C-alpha positions in Angstrom: -42.2 -51.1 5.0 -38.7 -52.5 2.8 -39.6 -50.1 0.3 -39.6 -47.3 2.8 -36.3 -48.5 4.0 -34.7 -48.4 0.8 -35.8 -45.1 -0.1 -34.2 -43.3 3.7 -31.4 -45.2 2.9 -30.8 -44.3 -0.6 -31.5 -40.7 0.9 -29.2 -40.9 3.7 -26.6 -41.8 1.0 -27.4 -39.3 -1.3 -26.9 -36.2 1.6 -23.7 -38.0 2.2 -22.4 -38.3 -1.5 -23.6 -34.4 -1.8 -22.1 -33.3 1.0 -18.7 -35.0 0.3 -19.1 -33.8 -3.4 -19.7 -29.9 -2.1 -17.1 -30.1 0.7 -14.6 -31.2 -1.8 -15.9 -28.6 -4.6 -13.9 -25.7 -5.5 -13.2 -23.2 -2.4 -11.2 -20.2 -3.4 -12.6 -17.1 -5.3 -11.9 -13.8 -5.8 -14.1 -11.0 -6.6 -13.2 -7.4 -7.8 -15.1 -4.6 -7.0 -15.4 -0.7 -7.5 -17.3 2.4 -7.3 -17.1 5.9 -8.7 -16.7 9.0 -6.2 -16.6 12.6 -6.5 -13.7 12.4 -3.2 -10.2 12.4 -3.6 -8.2 9.4 -3.5 -6.4 10.9 -0.8 -9.3 11.6 1.5 -10.6 8.0 1.2 -7.3 6.4 1.6 -6.8 8.6 4.8 -10.3 7.5 5.9 -10.0 3.8 5.1 -6.0 3.6 6.2 -7.3 4.5 10.0 -9.4 1.9 11.9 -10.9 4.2 14.0 -13.2 4.9 11.1 -13.6 0.9 10.9 -16.5 0.4 12.7 -18.6 3.4 11.1 -17.7 1.7 7.5 -17.8 -2.2 7.7 -20.6 -3.8 6.0 -21.1 -6.7 9.3 -21.4 -4.6 12.3 -22.3 -1.2 13.1 -22.1 -1.0 17.0 -19.4 1.1 17.8 -18.9 0.0 21.3 -17.9 -3.9 20.0 -14.9 -2.5 17.9 -11.5 -2.9 20.1 -8.8 -1.0 18.6 -5.0 -2.0 18.8 -2.2 0.2 20.4 -1.4 0.7 16.2 -4.8 1.6 14.5 -3.5 3.2 11.4 -0.9 2.3 8.6 0.8 -1.1 8.4 0.2 -3.4 11.3 -3.2 -1.7 12.2 -5.7 -4.2 13.7 -9.1 -3.9 15.4 -11.0 -6.6 16.9 -14.9 -6.9 17.1 -17.0 -9.9 18.2 -14.3 -12.4 17.5 -13.3 -10.9 14.4 -10.6 -8.9 12.8 -9.3 -6.5 10.2 -5.5 -6.5 10.0 -3.9 -3.7 7.9 -1.3 -6.0 6.2 1.0 -3.0 4.2 -0.5 0.6 3.6 1.0 2.9 0.8 0.0 6.1 1.2 -2.9 7.7 -1.1 -2.5 4.4 -3.4 -3.2 0.9 -2.0 -4.4 -0.5 1.6 -4.0 -4.3 1.8 -6.6 -5.2 4.5 -6.6 -8.9 5.7 -10.0 -9.9 7.7 -11.4 -12.7 10.0 -15.1 -12.3 9.8 -17.2 -15.3 11.2 -14.5 -17.9 10.4 -14.1 -16.6 6.9 -10.4 -15.6 6.2 -10.3 -12.9 3.3 -7.5 -11.2 1.8 -8.2 -8.1 0.1 -6.9 -4.8 -1.8 -8.5 -1.4 -1.4 -6.7 0.9 -4.4 -7.8 4.3 -6.0 -7.9 5.0 -9.5 -8.9 8.3 -11.6 -11.2 8.4 -14.6 -13.5 11.3 -16.1 -12.5 13.5 -13.2 -13.9 11.3 -11.0 -12.1 8.7 -8.3 -12.7 4.9 -8.3 -12.0 3.3 -5.4 -11.5 -0.8 -6.2 -11.7 -3.8 -3.6 -9.8 -6.6 -4.6 -11.3 -9.5 -2.5 -9.5 -13.0 -2.4 -10.7 -15.8 0.0 -12.1 -19.5 0.6 -15.9 -20.6 0.9 -17.2 -22.2 4.1 -18.9 -25.4 3.6 -22.5 -23.9 4.1 -21.3 -21.0 1.5 -20.7 -23.8 -1.0 -24.0 -25.6 0.2 -25.8 -22.6 -0.9 -24.1 -22.0 -4.3 -24.3 -25.5 -5.1 -28.2 -24.8 -5.4 -28.2 -21.0 -6.6 -26.2 -18.2 -7.1 -22.0 -17.4 -7.4 -19.5 -15.6 -5.2 -20.6 -12.8 -7.3 -24.3 -13.0 -5.9 -23.9 -14.2 -2.5 -20.6 -12.5 -1.1 -20.0 -9.3 -3.5 -23.2 -7.7 -2.4 -21.8 -7.3 1.1 -18.0 -6.1 0.4 -20.2 -3.6 -2.0 -22.0 -2.4 0.9 -18.9 -1.3 2.4 -17.6 0.8 -0.3 -21.1 2.0 -0.7 -20.6 3.0 3.2 -17.0 4.6 2.9 -18.5 7.2 0.0 -21.6 7.6 2.4 -19.9 8.6 5.4 -16.9 11.0 4.1 -19.9 12.5 1.8 -22.0 12.9 4.9 -19.2 14.2 6.9 -18.2 16.9 4.4 -21.9 18.3 4.9 -21.6 18.9 8.2 -20.2 22.1 9.4 -20.7 25.2 11.6 -18.9 28.9 11.6 -19.3 30.8 14.5 -18.7 34.2 15.2 -16.4 34.8 18.5 -15.5 38.4 18.3 -12.2 39.9 19.0 -9.2 37.7 20.3 -5.8 38.5 21.6 -2.9 36.1 20.0 0.3 36.3 21.4 4.1 36.5 20.4 5.3 33.3 19.7 8.1 31.7 17.4 7.1 29.1 15.2 8.6 27.3 12.4 6.7 26.9 9.0 6.6 25.1 5.6 4.7 26.7 2.9 2.2 24.6 0.9 -0.3 25.2 -2.3 -3.0 23.4 -3.0 -6.5 23.5 -4.1 -9.2 23.6 -2.0 -10.2 19.6 -2.1 -6.8 18.9 -1.2 -6.2 21.6 1.8 -6.4 19.0 4.2 -3.9 16.7 2.9 -1.8 19.6 2.2 -1.1 20.7 5.5 -1.8 17.2 7.4 1.3 15.8 5.2 3.1 19.1 6.4 2.3 19.1 9.9 3.4 15.3 10.2 6.6 16.8 8.5 7.1 19.3 10.8 6.7 17.0 14.0 8.9 14.4 12.9 11.3 17.8 12.1 11.0 19.0 15.8 11.4 15.8 17.3 15.0 15.3 15.4 16.3 18.5 16.2 14.8 18.1 19.9 12.3 21.3 19.8 9.2 21.8 22.2 6.0 22.3 20.4 4.4 25.2 22.1 0.7 25.7 21.4 -1.6 24.6 18.4 -0.3 24.4 15.0 -1.5 27.2 12.4 -1.5 28.5 9.1 -0.9 32.0 7.8 -2.5 32.8 4.4 -0.9 33.8 2.0 -2.8 33.8 -1.3 -5.8 32.8 -3.1 -6.2 32.5 -6.7 -10.0 33.0 -7.2 -9.8 32.2 -10.8 -8.1 28.6 -10.4 -9.3 28.4 -6.7 -5.7 27.3 -5.3 -4.8 28.6 -1.7 -1.3 29.3 -1.0 -0.3 29.1 3.0 2.4 28.9 5.5 1.8 25.7 7.8 3.2 26.0 10.9 4.1 24.8 14.5 4.9 27.0 17.2 8.0 26.3 19.3 9.4 27.6 23.0 12.8 29.0 21.8 14.2 30.2 17.9 15.6 27.5 16.3 18.1 29.0 13.3 17.5 26.3 10.3 20.3 26.0 7.9 20.2 27.8 4.3 18.0 26.4 1.8 15.4 24.4 4.2 12.2 24.1 3.5 11.2 24.7 7.0 12.7 27.9 8.3 11.9 29.7 11.6 10.5 33.4 12.8 8.2 34.9 14.8 5.0 35.7 15.0 4.2 39.1 16.8 1.3 39.7 19.3 -1.7 41.2 17.9 -5.5 41.7 18.1 -7.9 40.2 15.5 -11.4 38.9 15.2 -12.1 35.4 15.2 -14.6 32.8 13.7 -14.6 29.2 14.6 -15.4 26.4 11.7 -16.2 23.0 13.2 -15.7 20.9 10.4 -13.5 19.6 7.2 -11.3 22.3 6.1 -13.1 22.4 2.3 -14.9 24.6 3.8 -12.1 27.3 4.9 -13.1 29.8 1.9 -16.4 30.0 3.8 -15.1 30.7 7.2 -12.7 33.4 5.7 -15.2 35.0 4.0 -17.5 35.0 7.2 -14.7 36.5 9.0 -14.1 39.2 6.2 -17.5 40.1 6.2 -18.2 40.7 10.4 -14.9 43.0 10.1 -16.7 44.8 7.3 -20.1 45.0 9.4 -18.7 45.7 12.8 -16.6 48.9 11.5 -13.2 47.4 11.8 -10.2 48.1 10.1 -7.7 45.2 9.1 -4.3 45.5 9.6 -2.1 45.5 6.5 1.0 44.1 8.1 0.5 40.8 9.4 -1.5 38.3 7.7 -4.5 36.1 8.6 -3.7 33.4 10.2 -5.7 29.8 11.3 -5.1 27.6 14.1 -6.1 24.2 14.5 -7.2 23.2 18.0 -8.7 20.2 17.0 -7.0 19.0 14.0 -6.6 15.9 11.6 -3.5 15.0 13.9 -6.0 13.8 16.4 -9.1 12.5 14.7 -9.9 11.7 11.5 -13.5 12.6 11.6 -13.6 15.8 9.7 -16.7 17.1 11.6 -14.8 16.9 14.9 -12.1 19.1 13.2 -11.8 23.0 15.0 -10.0 25.5 13.5 -10.2 29.2 14.5 -9.7 31.8 11.7 -8.3 35.1 12.6 -8.2 38.3 10.8 -5.8 40.8 12.4 -7.4 44.3 13.0 -6.2 47.6 14.0 -8.9 47.9 17.4 -8.6 46.7 20.6 -12.8 47.1 20.9 -15.7 46.8 18.7 -16.9 50.1 17.9 -20.4 51.0 18.4 -22.0 51.1 15.0 -25.7 50.8 13.4 -26.5 47.0 13.3 -27.9 45.8 9.9 -30.0 42.3 10.6 -26.5 40.3 10.0 -26.3 37.3 12.0 -23.5 36.0 14.2 -23.0 32.7 13.1 -24.1 30.5 10.2 -24.6 26.8 10.6 -25.2 23.8 8.1 -26.4 20.6 8.8 
């Protein structure tokens, strides 16, 4: 019995000594993870910088109902909470770096996301610093390292970001809505030029700029923002647009200003509606032009085509929820009777 007693005492002391040893061991760690993607750094920054999307890509919880957004949900000081956990944007450098502090299951992580270009691809990097809990140190004592125990969780987050943005880009519909009447309106505009991939970012930046311009000069917006199609270079894929914000009354801008005020005359047009990312704008324009020809309509030469942003990047970061109307000005006020081919009235991609 004494031998058993001594063995138990020794075992108990060993457990105590081991626990003390583990508890007093090195706690801090640093991880550096990265993933190559086909996405632009602007698109990834915009997605991760908005914590409305955090419930979608975070690697800890995919129950959207558990997440509670703060009044500030994107940019510096944005915050979201879920199940006693928290994500907080300490600082955001546009299209460059996101400093994201996390508290998950009682563990604090100081993290930094940033983006680099390499061989035509964009790499998203995630630097993670934290302190190991006792249970984590206990696990690591017997097997593994922070790279094998903790890194896979954060790596899953990077994979989720790439997956959800990519899937969102794939989901779009283009629907024909036939004739539309566009009313006369005053608007302020700014010219932007971009390739198709970067078009959404350019439009977003210009819309924000004009919204701030309107606030500063106490101009009253009057309807959905729209773009006037200027030109497309088929070889380079570059598109030139005038980004426009309707206002109630005419406003005189200073000479040399990058924003000018003009008037859009009323016109009839043929309309198709794109639900999805702006990257599919070229397909929507092609569909509208095809339908104008099929239906025997004639395009007006004195008015340029426009795109109206009914639900845009300004209201939701989820690209598959963006609704854009593409309108080609026409001379007719009705659709002529022509012999129909087997043309479809809508194009749907899922």
